[in-house]
C-alpha positions, 0 to 999 in steps of 0.5 A: 548427495544433497538431501532436501531437509523438508521431511525433517525441518519443513519449509515453512518460510522462504528462509527455511527453503532457502537454507535447503541445499536442494530447494534453495537454488529454486527458491532464489529463482522464484523469489527473484520475480520469475515465478510471481504475478509480476516480473523483474525489471532490474535494479536501476534508479528510475526517473522518479529517483527511487532506486533499490537493490531490486525492483519489480513491474506489477501487472497493472504498470503500463508498458513504458512506465518509469515507476519502479516497485519493490517486490514487497510493494507488489505483493501488498498492492496486488490485492488492492488492484484486484479490489479496484478492478472488481469495484470499477466493474460493479460501481463505475461511478465511484471515486478512485480513492478516499484520503484518510488523514488527521485534521492537523495534516489537512494543510500539510502532508495530506493536502500535498498528497491530495494535490499530487494525486489530483494532478496525476488524474486521480479522483480523491474523496478528501475531507477538506473538499467533501466533508463538513467540520466536526464529523468523527474520523470513523464516520468519515472513513465509512462515508469515504470508503462507501463512495470510493474504490479504496482508501488511503490512510496518511500515517503521521505523528499527527494521526498516531496521536489521534487514533486512540482518541478516535476509538478506531477499533481493531475489529473496524480496521480488520473489516476494511483490511480484509476487504483489501481496500485500504493502503497505509502510507507512512510519512515522517513515522515508522510502522514500528510507531503505527504498530504500537498504537494500531497493530491491525493497521500496521499488519498491512504493508503499504508505501512509506515516504522513507523509501519514496518521495511523496511524488513517487507515492502519488505516482504509484497510486495513480498507476494503481487505480488507473483502468 
């Protein structure tokens, strides 16, 4: 008769529980999405073109939405959604999101993302429209986040080059991340590269244009902030 390995090995991770002959079947059932804040929606490719081995539907996704999310995206975005709802109730006049980006990206990927977000109905605080020249990045983050419900950080090679020069300390990022108000969006680089520059920012998973197109990323953000 199979015996649970928890008394000897413990179940400190999903992998350990999955390896248990007794709990493994329960683990695979739970992590498939049935015992979670979201429900599974299958593995078919959606109309935006992003497929994958599994997809999930978060609670904020509207009925009939064709946008699919990976389980890890739902897990990382759920606390952000809770922040959106809380701040919207407390300060209804705030903008939906603040877009933080490197100066060199202002006419490239940052503008592309901004325009896609605006087209999707998101009210964005964007430095090109809302901030004068010469303002330090950290001050821009402070001002933008003060006037927005959440922050988006577009992580590109240009941003990675700027981060050390801007002296953005881990303790400052820790405050933003602890409040569940910041979403990294990785573009043309990797989380590993980000981790080498800012381990604190890389500790929060977000969205990646290697997995979703910029248009799909914008659609997911628009759904996330919609009330």
